[in-house]
A tleap script that builds the chain and sets N, CA, C and O, in Angstrom:
source leaprc.protein.ff14SB
mol = sequence {
  NMET ARG LYS LEU PHE THR PRO ALA LEU MET
  LEU GLY ILE LEU LEU CYS ALA CYS THR ILE
  SER LEU THR VAL MET ALA ASP SER ALA ILE
  HIE ASN ASN SER SER ALA THR GLY ARG VAL
  ARG ALA ILE ASN PRO GLU TRP GLY ASN ILE
  ASP THR GLU PHE VAL TYR SER ASP LEU GLU
  ARG LEU GLY ILE THR LYS ASN THR THR PHE
  THR VAL GLN PHE ARG GLU LYS SER PHE LYS
  VAL MET MET GLY SER THR TYR ASP ASP VAL
  GLN LYS GLY GLU TRP VAL ALA PHE ILE THR
  ALA GLU GLY PHE LEU ARG ILE ALA ARG ASN
  VAL ASP SER ALA VAL MET LEU LEU GLY CYS
  LYS PRO GLY ASP ASN ILE VAL ILE ARG CLYS
}
set mol.1.N position { 55.197 -6.942 13.033 }
set mol.1.CA position { 53.582 -6.983 14.243 }
set mol.1.C position { 52.272 -7.434 12.774 }
set mol.1.O position { 52.195 -7.126 11.584 }
set mol.2.N position { 51.221 -8.515 13.966 }
set mol.2.CA position { 50.374 -9.221 13.289 }
set mol.2.C position { 49.181 -8.273 13.020 }
set mol.2.O position { 48.567 -7.541 13.796 }
set mol.3.N position { 48.958 -8.612 11.031 }
set mol.3.CA position { 47.430 -7.616 11.737 }
set mol.3.C position { 46.581 -8.727 11.954 }
set mol.3.O position { 46.849 -9.854 11.538 }
set mol.4.N position { 45.509 -8.424 12.629 }
set mol.4.CA position { 44.356 -9.235 13.367 }
set mol.4.C position { 43.409 -9.353 12.901 }
set mol.4.O position { 42.593 -10.107 13.431 }
set mol.5.N position { 42.982 -8.443 11.319 }
set mol.5.CA position { 41.688 -7.784 10.249 }
set mol.5.C position { 42.493 -7.996 9.086 }
set mol.5.O position { 43.381 -7.318 8.569 }
set mol.6.N position { 41.840 -9.380 8.722 }
set mol.6.CA position { 42.499 -9.408 7.205 }
set mol.6.C position { 41.057 -9.383 6.617 }
set mol.6.O position { 39.912 -9.793 6.809 }
set mol.7.N position { 42.049 -8.439 5.551 }
set mol.7.CA position { 40.517 -8.079 3.451 }
set mol.7.C position { 39.634 -9.384 4.310 }
set mol.7.O position { 38.797 -8.831 5.023 }
set mol.8.N position { 39.567 -10.766 4.448 }
set mol.8.CA position { 38.688 -11.509 3.756 }
set mol.8.C position { 37.739 -11.126 5.682 }
set mol.8.O position { 36.530 -11.142 5.914 }
set mol.9.N position { 38.252 -10.999 6.119 }
set mol.9.CA position { 37.682 -11.158 7.919 }
set mol.9.C position { 37.147 -9.550 7.906 }
set mol.9.O position { 36.389 -9.180 8.803 }
set mol.10.N position { 37.464 -8.862 7.126 }
set mol.10.CA position { 36.596 -7.460 6.918 }
set mol.10.C position { 35.382 -7.575 6.115 }
set mol.10.O position { 34.419 -6.859 6.392 }
set mol.11.N position { 35.324 -8.558 4.968 }
set mol.11.CA position { 34.508 -8.792 3.920 }
set mol.11.C position { 32.999 -9.352 4.040 }
set mol.11.O position { 31.910 -9.148 3.503 }
set mol.12.N position { 33.675 -10.365 5.283 }
set mol.12.CA position { 33.006 -11.120 6.080 }
set mol.12.C position { 31.478 -10.563 7.196 }
set mol.12.O position { 30.273 -10.795 7.290 }
set mol.13.N position { 32.670 -9.624 7.934 }
set mol.13.CA position { 31.862 -8.586 8.902 }
set mol.13.C position { 30.953 -8.150 7.747 }
set mol.13.O position { 29.915 -8.579 7.244 }
set mol.14.N position { 31.790 -7.102 7.536 }
set mol.14.CA position { 30.573 -6.670 6.338 }
set mol.14.C position { 29.251 -7.239 6.176 }
set mol.14.O position { 28.149 -7.037 6.687 }
set mol.15.N position { 29.696 -7.969 5.353 }
set mol.15.CA position { 28.688 -9.314 4.536 }
set mol.15.C position { 27.864 -9.124 5.656 }
set mol.15.O position { 26.921 -8.354 5.467 }
set mol.16.N position { 28.000 -9.765 7.093 }
set mol.16.CA position { 27.055 -9.992 8.222 }
set mol.16.C position { 26.156 -8.808 8.425 }
set mol.16.O position { 24.926 -8.831 8.459 }
set mol.17.N position { 27.243 -7.382 8.601 }
set mol.17.CA position { 26.579 -6.716 8.760 }
set mol.17.C position { 25.257 -5.893 7.857 }
set mol.17.O position { 24.443 -5.069 8.274 }
set mol.18.N position { 25.388 -6.355 6.783 }
set mol.18.CA position { 25.102 -5.670 5.424 }
set mol.18.C position { 23.215 -6.958 5.231 }
set mol.18.O position { 22.294 -6.960 4.415 }
set mol.19.N position { 23.396 -7.438 5.946 }
set mol.19.CA position { 22.490 -8.394 5.637 }
set mol.19.C position { 21.143 -8.420 5.497 }
set mol.19.O position { 20.594 -8.961 6.456 }
set mol.20.N position { 20.243 -7.943 4.458 }
set mol.20.CA position { 18.815 -7.594 4.322 }
set mol.20.C position { 18.089 -8.944 4.110 }
set mol.20.O position { 18.411 -9.901 3.406 }
set mol.21.N position { 16.669 -8.690 5.179 }
set mol.21.CA position { 15.255 -9.578 4.891 }
set mol.21.C position { 14.760 -9.142 4.295 }
set mol.21.O position { 15.120 -8.005 3.988 }
set mol.22.N position { 13.808 -9.599 3.809 }
set mol.22.CA position { 12.523 -9.500 3.145 }
set mol.22.C position { 11.647 -9.590 3.824 }
set mol.22.O position { 11.875 -9.203 4.970 }
set mol.23.N position { 10.620 -9.971 3.623 }
set mol.23.CA position { 9.375 -10.115 4.238 }
set mol.23.C position { 8.240 -9.834 3.450 }
set mol.23.O position { 7.714 -8.723 3.373 }
set mol.24.N position { 7.795 -11.056 2.749 }
set mol.24.CA position { 6.440 -11.029 2.037 }
set mol.24.C position { 5.528 -11.355 3.000 }
set mol.24.O position { 5.430 -12.349 3.718 }
set mol.25.N position { 4.511 -9.801 2.845 }
set mol.25.CA position { 3.285 -10.033 3.743 }
set mol.25.C position { 2.018 -11.077 3.166 }
set mol.25.O position { 1.678 -11.060 1.983 }
set mol.26.N position { 1.569 -11.715 3.890 }
set mol.26.CA position { 0.271 -12.155 3.215 }
set mol.26.C position { -1.091 -11.566 3.420 }
set mol.26.O position { -1.402 -10.743 4.282 }
set mol.27.N position { -1.947 -12.164 2.402 }
set mol.27.CA position { -3.402 -11.426 2.337 }
set mol.27.C position { -3.554 -10.897 3.929 }
set mol.27.O position { -3.087 -11.409 4.946 }
set mol.28.N position { -4.427 -9.615 3.768 }
set mol.28.CA position { -5.096 -9.510 4.926 }
set mol.28.C position { -6.177 -8.956 4.789 }
set mol.28.O position { -6.482 -7.920 5.380 }
set mol.29.N position { -6.975 -9.626 3.917 }
set mol.29.CA position { -8.505 -8.758 3.570 }
set mol.29.C position { -9.006 -10.584 3.328 }
set mol.29.O position { -8.484 -11.656 3.022 }
set mol.30.N position { -10.238 -10.068 3.672 }
set mol.30.CA position { -11.720 -11.592 3.066 }
set mol.30.C position { -11.488 -11.147 1.868 }
set mol.30.O position { -11.370 -10.004 1.427 }
set mol.31.N position { -11.406 -12.730 1.134 }
set mol.31.CA position { -11.868 -12.128 -0.164 }
set mol.31.C position { -12.746 -13.063 -0.463 }
set mol.31.O position { -12.769 -14.132 0.146 }
set mol.32.N position { -13.710 -12.720 -1.600 }
set mol.32.CA position { -15.732 -12.958 -1.895 }
set mol.32.C position { -15.367 -12.413 -3.305 }
set mol.32.O position { -15.011 -11.260 -3.547 }
set mol.33.N position { -15.508 -13.380 -4.152 }
set mol.33.CA position { -15.118 -13.617 -5.240 }
set mol.33.C position { -14.597 -12.585 -6.452 }
set mol.33.O position { -13.934 -13.074 -7.366 }
set mol.34.N position { -14.784 -11.707 -6.451 }
set mol.34.CA position { -14.138 -10.719 -7.318 }
set mol.34.C position { -14.058 -9.177 -6.673 }
set mol.34.O position { -14.019 -8.138 -7.333 }
set mol.35.N position { -14.047 -9.258 -5.650 }
set mol.35.CA position { -14.170 -8.107 -4.099 }
set mol.35.C position { -12.880 -8.861 -2.781 }
set mol.35.O position { -12.564 -10.035 -2.588 }
set mol.36.N position { -12.431 -7.627 -2.127 }
set mol.36.CA position { -11.809 -7.829 -0.838 }
set mol.36.C position { -12.285 -6.716 -0.215 }
set mol.36.O position { -12.463 -5.631 -0.768 }
set mol.37.N position { -12.609 -7.110 1.562 }
set mol.37.CA position { -13.011 -6.202 2.374 }
set mol.37.C position { -11.863 -6.414 3.146 }
set mol.37.O position { -11.524 -7.551 3.474 }
set mol.38.N position { -10.937 -4.933 3.613 }
set mol.38.CA position { -9.972 -4.746 4.868 }
set mol.38.C position { -10.252 -3.893 5.263 }
set mol.38.O position { -11.176 -3.312 4.695 }
set mol.39.N position { -9.619 -3.244 6.526 }
set mol.39.CA position { -10.327 -2.744 7.117 }
set mol.39.C position { -8.878 -1.405 6.839 }
set mol.39.O position { -7.873 -1.604 6.157 }
set mol.40.N position { -9.273 0.086 7.721 }
set mol.40.CA position { -8.800 1.190 7.667 }
set mol.40.C position { -7.576 1.015 8.213 }
set mol.40.O position { -7.695 0.142 9.073 }
set mol.41.N position { -6.481 1.391 8.153 }
set mol.41.CA position { -5.409 1.600 9.172 }
set mol.41.C position { -4.752 2.876 10.097 }
set mol.41.O position { -4.050 3.105 11.082 }
set mol.42.N position { -5.353 3.376 9.255 }
set mol.42.CA position { -5.034 4.686 9.541 }
set mol.42.C position { -5.259 5.934 8.365 }
set mol.42.O position { -5.164 5.854 7.140 }
set mol.43.N position { -5.630 7.235 9.325 }
set mol.43.CA position { -5.682 8.375 8.124 }
set mol.43.C position { -4.493 9.139 8.368 }
set mol.43.O position { -3.809 8.928 9.370 }
set mol.44.N position { -4.128 10.236 7.300 }
set mol.44.CA position { -3.570 11.182 7.296 }
set mol.44.C position { -3.979 12.268 7.322 }
set mol.44.O position { -4.479 12.915 6.402 }
set mol.45.N position { -3.661 12.778 9.204 }
set mol.45.CA position { -5.100 14.082 9.085 }
set mol.45.C position { -4.425 15.687 8.181 }
set mol.45.O position { -4.831 16.837 8.011 }
set mol.46.N position { -3.280 14.925 7.822 }
set mol.46.CA position { -2.764 16.468 6.584 }
set mol.46.C position { -3.193 16.900 5.396 }
set mol.46.O position { -3.226 18.065 4.998 }
set mol.47.N position { -3.660 15.511 4.605 }
set mol.47.CA position { -3.479 15.413 3.420 }
set mol.47.C position { -5.034 14.535 3.040 }
set mol.47.O position { -5.592 14.623 1.947 }
set mol.48.N position { -5.513 13.753 4.136 }
set mol.48.CA position { -6.566 12.404 3.835 }
set mol.48.C position { -6.339 11.726 3.334 }
set mol.48.O position { -7.309 11.103 2.903 }
set mol.49.N position { -5.467 11.394 3.070 }
set mol.49.CA position { -4.889 9.896 2.534 }
set mol.49.C position { -5.358 8.677 3.312 }
set mol.49.O position { -5.426 8.905 4.520 }
set mol.50.N position { -5.711 7.413 2.940 }
set mol.50.CA position { -6.268 6.465 3.655 }
set mol.50.C position { -5.425 5.237 3.535 }
set mol.50.O position { -5.232 4.708 2.440 }
set mol.51.N position { -4.884 4.745 4.734 }
set mol.51.CA position { -3.803 4.025 4.816 }
set mol.51.C position { -4.887 2.656 5.296 }
set mol.51.O position { -5.706 2.724 6.213 }
set mol.52.N position { -4.599 1.249 4.282 }
set mol.52.CA position { -5.306 0.232 4.594 }
set mol.52.C position { -5.041 -1.058 5.108 }
set mol.52.O position { -4.305 -0.892 6.081 }
set mol.53.N position { -5.242 -2.102 4.964 }
set mol.53.CA position { -4.459 -3.111 5.463 }
set mol.53.C position { -4.150 -4.255 4.544 }
set mol.53.O position { -3.616 -5.330 4.817 }
set mol.54.N position { -4.746 -3.654 3.019 }
set mol.54.CA position { -4.708 -4.758 1.854 }
set mol.54.C position { -2.817 -4.151 1.992 }
set mol.54.O position { -2.177 -3.196 2.431 }
set mol.55.N position { -2.580 -5.594 1.214 }
set mol.55.CA position { -1.376 -5.813 0.748 }
set mol.55.C position { -1.339 -6.341 -0.763 }
set mol.55.O position { -2.314 -6.343 -1.513 }
set mol.56.N position { -0.236 -6.725 -1.039 }
set mol.56.CA position { -0.196 -6.522 -2.744 }
set mol.56.C position { -0.787 -7.950 -2.838 }
set mol.56.O position { -1.531 -8.184 -3.790 }
set mol.57.N position { -0.546 -8.846 -2.011 }
set mol.57.CA position { -1.057 -10.021 -3.025 }
set mol.57.C position { -2.821 -9.734 -2.287 }
set mol.57.O position { -3.547 -10.714 -2.451 }
set mol.58.N position { -3.316 -8.843 -1.735 }
set mol.58.CA position { -4.975 -9.299 -2.173 }
set mol.58.C position { -5.236 -7.842 -3.166 }
set mol.58.O position { -6.214 -7.095 -3.121 }
set mol.59.N position { -4.086 -7.740 -4.005 }
set mol.59.CA position { -4.484 -6.912 -5.376 }
set mol.59.C position { -4.368 -7.607 -5.970 }
set mol.59.O position { -5.359 -7.659 -6.698 }
set mol.60.N position { -3.363 -8.666 -6.310 }
set mol.60.CA position { -2.855 -9.402 -7.133 }
set mol.60.C position { -4.057 -10.817 -7.546 }
set mol.60.O position { -4.348 -11.350 -8.616 }
set mol.61.N position { -4.480 -11.028 -6.236 }
set mol.61.CA position { -5.856 -11.855 -6.582 }
set mol.61.C position { -7.044 -11.295 -6.693 }
set mol.61.O position { -8.047 -11.934 -6.376 }
set mol.62.N position { -7.115 -10.123 -7.121 }
set mol.62.CA position { -8.317 -9.760 -7.806 }
set mol.62.C position { -7.745 -8.996 -8.998 }
set mol.62.O position { -8.422 -8.116 -9.529 }
set mol.63.N position { -6.512 -9.305 -9.442 }
set mol.63.CA position { -6.253 -8.790 -11.078 }
set mol.63.C position { -6.140 -7.316 -11.108 }
set mol.63.O position { -6.553 -6.833 -12.162 }
set mol.64.N position { -5.606 -6.303 -10.070 }
set mol.64.CA position { -5.367 -5.065 -9.656 }
set mol.64.C position { -3.782 -4.594 -9.978 }
set mol.64.O position { -2.893 -4.780 -9.148 }
set mol.65.N position { -3.584 -4.082 -11.036 }
set mol.65.CA position { -2.078 -4.005 -11.564 }
set mol.65.C position { -1.996 -2.896 -11.626 }
set mol.65.O position { -3.109 -2.408 -11.822 }
set mol.66.N position { -0.785 -1.758 -11.523 }
set mol.66.CA position { -0.785 -0.687 -12.101 }
set mol.66.C position { -1.144 -0.132 -13.701 }
set mol.66.O position { -1.114 -0.628 -14.827 }
set mol.67.N position { -1.452 1.024 -13.181 }
set mol.67.CA position { -1.932 1.643 -14.710 }
set mol.67.C position { -3.169 0.931 -15.201 }
set mol.67.O position { -3.551 0.997 -16.369 }
set mol.68.N position { -3.928 0.076 -14.015 }
set mol.68.CA position { -5.590 0.085 -14.047 }
set mol.68.C position { -5.883 0.588 -12.961 }
set mol.68.O position { -5.227 1.002 -12.005 }
set mol.69.N position { -7.749 0.454 -13.388 }
set mol.69.CA position { -8.288 1.050 -12.010 }
set mol.69.C position { -8.684 0.573 -11.472 }
set mol.69.O position { -8.229 -0.537 -11.748 }
set mol.70.N position { -9.786 0.360 -10.201 }
set mol.70.CA position { -10.363 -0.606 -9.370 }
set mol.70.C position { -11.530 0.412 -8.698 }
set mol.70.O position { -11.720 1.621 -8.826 }
set mol.71.N position { -12.160 -0.538 -7.994 }
set mol.71.CA position { -13.879 0.366 -7.112 }
set mol.71.C position { -12.769 0.678 -6.229 }
set mol.71.O position { -11.673 0.142 -6.391 }
set mol.72.N position { -13.163 2.150 -4.605 }
set mol.72.CA position { -12.887 1.413 -3.693 }
set mol.72.C position { -13.933 1.941 -3.269 }
set mol.72.O position { -14.167 3.099 -3.615 }
set mol.73.N position { -15.307 0.897 -1.973 }
set mol.73.CA position { -16.684 1.423 -1.647 }
set mol.73.C position { -16.097 1.611 -0.248 }
set mol.73.O position { -15.093 1.075 0.220 }
set mol.74.N position { -16.870 2.417 0.279 }
set mol.74.CA position { -17.116 2.195 2.274 }
set mol.74.C position { -18.793 2.741 1.754 }
set mol.74.O position { -18.991 3.629 0.924 }
set mol.75.N position { -19.981 1.871 2.558 }
set mol.75.CA position { -21.249 2.652 3.019 }
set mol.75.C position { -21.124 2.440 1.347 }
set mol.75.O position { -20.413 1.862 0.525 }
set mol.76.N position { -22.417 3.386 1.429 }
set mol.76.CA position { -23.149 3.369 0.022 }
set mol.76.C position { -21.865 4.256 -0.941 }
set mol.76.O position { -22.124 4.216 -2.144 }
set mol.77.N position { -20.958 4.791 -0.703 }
set mol.77.CA position { -19.982 5.651 -1.752 }
set mol.77.C position { -18.948 4.483 -2.638 }
set mol.77.O position { -18.269 3.538 -2.236 }
set mol.78.N position { -19.174 5.003 -3.896 }
set mol.78.CA position { -17.634 4.186 -4.372 }
set mol.78.C position { -17.074 4.972 -5.584 }
set mol.78.O position { -17.611 4.936 -6.691 }
set mol.79.N position { -16.528 5.320 -5.447 }
set mol.79.CA position { -15.040 5.877 -6.823 }
set mol.79.C position { -14.167 5.166 -7.419 }
set mol.79.O position { -13.304 4.807 -6.618 }
set mol.80.N position { -13.991 4.797 -8.453 }
set mol.80.CA position { -13.386 4.437 -9.027 }
set mol.80.C position { -11.329 5.035 -9.060 }
set mol.80.O position { -11.072 6.149 -9.517 }
set mol.81.N position { -10.399 4.298 -8.636 }
set mol.81.CA position { -9.268 4.659 -8.519 }
set mol.81.C position { -8.458 4.420 -9.231 }
set mol.81.O position { -9.040 3.692 -10.035 }
set mol.82.N position { -6.949 4.548 -9.717 }
set mol.82.CA position { -6.474 4.507 -10.353 }
set mol.82.C position { -4.998 4.158 -9.787 }
set mol.82.O position { -4.191 5.035 -9.478 }
set mol.83.N position { -4.746 2.776 -9.689 }
set mol.83.CA position { -3.695 2.046 -8.709 }
set mol.83.C position { -2.256 2.479 -10.540 }
set mol.83.O position { -2.117 2.368 -11.758 }
set mol.84.N position { -1.624 2.979 -9.227 }
set mol.84.CA position { 0.067 3.971 -9.683 }
set mol.84.C position { 0.369 3.251 -8.580 }
set mol.84.O position { -0.086 2.336 -7.893 }
set mol.85.N position { 2.003 4.541 -8.702 }
set mol.85.CA position { 2.891 4.356 -7.942 }
set mol.85.C position { 3.826 5.299 -7.307 }
set mol.85.O position { 4.907 5.106 -6.750 }
set mol.86.N position { 2.729 7.014 -7.662 }
set mol.86.CA position { 3.273 7.916 -7.050 }
set mol.86.C position { 2.033 8.903 -6.846 }
set mol.86.O position { 1.247 8.618 -7.750 }
set mol.87.N position { 1.492 9.948 -6.058 }
set mol.87.CA position { 0.405 10.688 -6.533 }
set mol.87.C position { 0.526 11.479 -7.537 }
set mol.87.O position { -0.098 12.511 -7.288 }
set mol.88.N position { 1.373 11.542 -9.289 }
set mol.88.CA position { 1.680 12.077 -9.590 }
set mol.88.C position { 0.822 11.725 -11.232 }
set mol.88.O position { 0.546 12.224 -12.323 }
set mol.89.N position { 0.684 10.443 -10.364 }
set mol.89.CA position { 0.471 9.133 -12.245 }
set mol.89.C position { -1.000 9.737 -12.019 }
set mol.89.O position { -1.268 9.303 -13.139 }
set mol.90.N position { -1.879 10.175 -11.720 }
set mol.90.CA position { -2.892 11.525 -12.021 }
set mol.90.C position { -3.047 12.833 -12.136 }
set mol.90.O position { -2.261 13.604 -11.586 }
set mol.91.N position { -3.849 13.160 -12.702 }
set mol.91.CA position { -4.405 14.337 -12.463 }
set mol.91.C position { -4.738 14.931 -10.852 }
set mol.91.O position { -4.952 14.232 -9.862 }
set mol.92.N position { -4.697 17.082 -10.955 }
set mol.92.CA position { -4.706 17.264 -9.295 }
set mol.92.C position { -6.561 16.513 -9.230 }
set mol.92.O position { -7.476 16.419 -10.048 }
set mol.93.N position { -6.411 16.218 -8.142 }
set mol.93.CA position { -7.939 15.869 -7.677 }
set mol.93.C position { -8.504 14.356 -8.044 }
set mol.93.O position { -9.596 13.856 -7.777 }
set mol.94.N position { -7.484 13.863 -8.680 }
set mol.94.CA position { -8.016 12.416 -9.016 }
set mol.94.C position { -7.943 11.528 -8.236 }
set mol.94.O position { -7.261 11.975 -7.314 }
set mol.95.N position { -8.267 10.360 -7.980 }
set mol.95.CA position { -7.931 9.583 -6.864 }
set mol.95.C position { -6.987 7.971 -8.139 }
set mol.95.O position { -7.210 7.414 -9.214 }
set mol.96.N position { -5.842 7.923 -6.885 }
set mol.96.CA position { -5.116 7.372 -6.950 }
set mol.96.C position { -4.543 6.416 -5.855 }
set mol.96.O position { -4.448 6.890 -4.722 }
set mol.97.N position { -4.180 5.218 -6.047 }
set mol.97.CA position { -3.470 3.985 -5.169 }
set mol.97.C position { -2.099 3.475 -5.314 }
set mol.97.O position { -1.625 3.015 -6.353 }
set mol.98.N position { -1.590 3.578 -4.348 }
set mol.98.CA position { -0.695 2.676 -4.488 }
set mol.98.C position { 0.223 1.733 -3.163 }
set mol.98.O position { -0.370 1.703 -2.085 }
set mol.99.N position { 1.553 1.022 -3.224 }
set mol.99.CA position { 1.887 -0.031 -2.365 }
set mol.99.C position { 2.941 1.316 -1.111 }
set mol.99.O position { 3.897 1.874 -1.649 }
set mol.100.N position { 2.722 1.579 -0.004 }
set mol.100.CA position { 3.368 2.207 0.568 }
set mol.100.C position { 4.420 1.593 0.599 }
set mol.100.O position { 4.411 0.550 -0.055 }
set mol.101.N position { 6.014 2.026 1.499 }
set mol.101.CA position { 7.200 1.382 1.397 }
set mol.101.C position { 6.658 0.876 3.039 }
set mol.101.O position { 7.653 0.396 3.582 }
set mol.102.N position { 5.875 0.837 3.660 }
set mol.102.CA position { 6.194 -0.260 4.616 }
set mol.102.C position { 4.719 -1.563 3.784 }
set mol.102.O position { 4.462 -2.679 4.236 }
set mol.103.N position { 4.232 -1.092 2.906 }
set mol.103.CA position { 3.994 -2.757 2.048 }
set mol.103.C position { 2.044 -2.484 2.046 }
set mol.103.O position { 1.240 -3.415 2.091 }
set mol.104.N position { 1.758 -1.351 1.998 }
set mol.104.CA position { 0.172 -1.906 2.270 }
set mol.104.C position { -0.398 -0.302 1.694 }
set mol.104.O position { 0.054 0.832 1.847 }
set mol.105.N position { -1.457 -0.779 1.060 }
set mol.105.CA position { -2.107 -0.029 -0.168 }
set mol.105.C position { -2.793 1.086 1.009 }
set mol.105.O position { -3.431 0.910 2.047 }
set mol.106.N position { -2.246 2.473 0.175 }
set mol.106.CA position { -2.666 3.939 0.445 }
set mol.106.C position { -3.800 4.269 -0.497 }
set mol.106.O position { -3.344 4.206 -1.639 }
set mol.107.N position { -5.004 4.573 -0.514 }
set mol.107.CA position { -5.478 5.250 -1.025 }
set mol.107.C position { -5.953 6.540 -0.961 }
set mol.107.O position { -6.463 6.778 0.133 }
set mol.108.N position { -5.978 7.786 -2.011 }
set mol.108.CA position { -5.272 9.150 -2.063 }
set mol.108.C position { -5.857 9.645 -3.208 }
set mol.108.O position { -6.319 8.905 -4.077 }
set mol.109.N position { -5.867 10.840 -3.265 }
set mol.109.CA position { -6.354 11.648 -4.456 }
set mol.109.C position { -5.160 12.958 -4.157 }
set mol.109.O position { -4.785 13.481 -3.108 }
set mol.110.N position { -4.838 13.157 -5.400 }
set mol.110.CA position { -3.996 13.928 -5.884 }
set mol.110.C position { -4.241 15.766 -5.664 }
set mol.110.O position { -4.987 16.463 -6.352 }
set mol.111.N position { -3.517 16.150 -4.700 }
set mol.111.CA position { -3.364 17.555 -4.064 }
set mol.111.C position { -5.144 17.507 -3.643 }
set mol.111.O position { -5.792 18.369 -4.238 }
set mol.112.N position { -6.025 16.512 -2.609 }
set mol.112.CA position { -6.834 16.340 -2.378 }
set mol.112.C position { -7.255 15.612 -1.239 }
set mol.112.O position { -6.641 14.557 -1.074 }
set mol.113.N position { -8.159 15.889 -0.380 }
set mol.113.CA position { -7.939 15.047 0.299 }
set mol.113.C position { -9.171 13.875 0.001 }
set mol.113.O position { -10.334 14.176 -0.266 }
set mol.114.N position { -8.518 12.143 0.133 }
set mol.114.CA position { -9.512 10.827 0.225 }
set mol.114.C position { -10.882 10.916 1.036 }
set mol.114.O position { -12.068 10.903 0.706 }
set mol.115.N position { -10.388 10.986 1.903 }
set mol.115.CA position { -11.178 10.775 3.426 }
set mol.115.C position { -12.283 11.686 3.841 }
set mol.115.O position { -13.154 11.542 4.699 }
set mol.116.N position { -11.940 12.995 2.734 }
set mol.116.CA position { -13.397 13.972 2.866 }
set mol.116.C position { -14.550 13.701 1.968 }
set mol.116.O position { -15.729 13.990 2.168 }
set mol.117.N position { -13.938 13.005 0.787 }
set mol.117.CA position { -15.517 12.437 0.348 }
set mol.117.C position { -15.334 10.740 0.425 }
set mol.117.O position { -16.068 10.282 -0.451 }
set mol.118.N position { -14.758 9.835 1.012 }
set mol.118.CA position { -15.534 8.484 1.095 }
set mol.118.C position { -15.749 8.412 2.708 }
set mol.118.O position { -16.448 7.522 3.192 }
set mol.119.N position { -15.160 9.322 3.453 }
set mol.119.CA position { -16.225 9.422 4.927 }
set mol.119.C position { -15.114 8.472 6.035 }
set mol.119.O position { -14.978 8.708 7.235 }
set mol.120.N position { -14.415 7.388 5.267 }
set mol.120.CA position { -14.007 6.287 6.931 }
set mol.120.C position { -13.079 6.899 7.702 }
set mol.120.O position { -12.396 7.904 7.507 }
set mol.121.N position { -13.151 6.216 8.519 }
set mol.121.CA position { -12.175 6.029 9.878 }
set mol.121.C position { -11.458 5.202 10.054 }
set mol.121.O position { -12.047 4.212 9.620 }
set mol.122.N position { -10.285 4.827 10.512 }
set mol.122.CA position { -9.621 3.843 11.430 }
set mol.122.C position { -10.386 3.342 11.734 }
set mol.122.O position { -11.378 3.790 12.309 }
set mol.123.N position { -10.015 1.565 11.253 }
set mol.123.CA position { -10.877 0.351 11.339 }
set mol.123.C position { -11.711 0.323 11.098 }
set mol.123.O position { -12.243 -0.581 11.742 }
set mol.124.N position { -12.486 0.848 10.380 }
set mol.124.CA position { -13.806 0.908 9.224 }
set mol.124.C position { -13.174 -0.321 8.202 }
set mol.124.O position { -11.975 -0.513 7.999 }
set mol.125.N position { -14.176 -1.003 7.690 }
set mol.125.CA position { -14.314 -1.627 6.566 }
set mol.125.C position { -14.634 -1.406 5.308 }
set mol.125.O position { -15.785 -1.237 4.907 }
set mol.126.N position { -13.415 -1.395 4.483 }
set mol.126.CA position { -13.857 -1.316 2.919 }
set mol.126.C position { -13.791 -2.070 2.242 }
set mol.126.O position { -13.334 -3.159 2.590 }
set mol.127.N position { -14.159 -1.870 1.140 }
set mol.127.CA position { -14.019 -2.670 -0.226 }
set mol.127.C position { -13.312 -2.270 -1.496 }
set mol.127.O position { -13.273 -1.315 -2.272 }
set mol.128.N position { -12.794 -3.413 -1.342 }
set mol.128.CA position { -12.013 -3.188 -3.353 }
set mol.128.C position { -12.546 -4.144 -3.745 }
set mol.128.O position { -12.997 -5.169 -3.233 }
set mol.129.N position { -12.408 -3.429 -5.453 }
set mol.129.CA position { -13.073 -5.073 -6.344 }
set mol.129.C position { -12.666 -4.135 -7.895 }
set mol.129.O position { -12.666 -2.908 -7.984 }
set mol.130.N position { -12.306 -5.226 -9.126 }
set mol.130.CA position { -11.620 -5.019 -10.079 }
set mol.130.C position { -12.570 -4.465 -11.092 }
set mol.130.O position { -12.163 -4.143 -12.208 }
savepdb mol mol.pdb
quit
């Protein structure tokens, strides 16, 4: 009896099925010297997190890296935010931001509502600066 699927063929099929594509997202913000303006994508109704259209390259252009602070501004309100990777990077009630699994910047407060203080809604423009 002849084998239809050799080990090499099975490995080739497995490799083809497991190919992962990596998409690098382009800048989505309007950059102006030391700041960038972008839109609010969504607000988490339960926690008050602000999901934005900013991507990693927007932060990189401004020199915003992990464990540094930056300012987020909406109209006349502005707050200092710690760039981290998780909510636990800051104390309860403090501002934190990180890139989500979808590749966008989330602005939040640890165990508190960011949107209640900032007051923005989806579609609004916000400004970030180092």
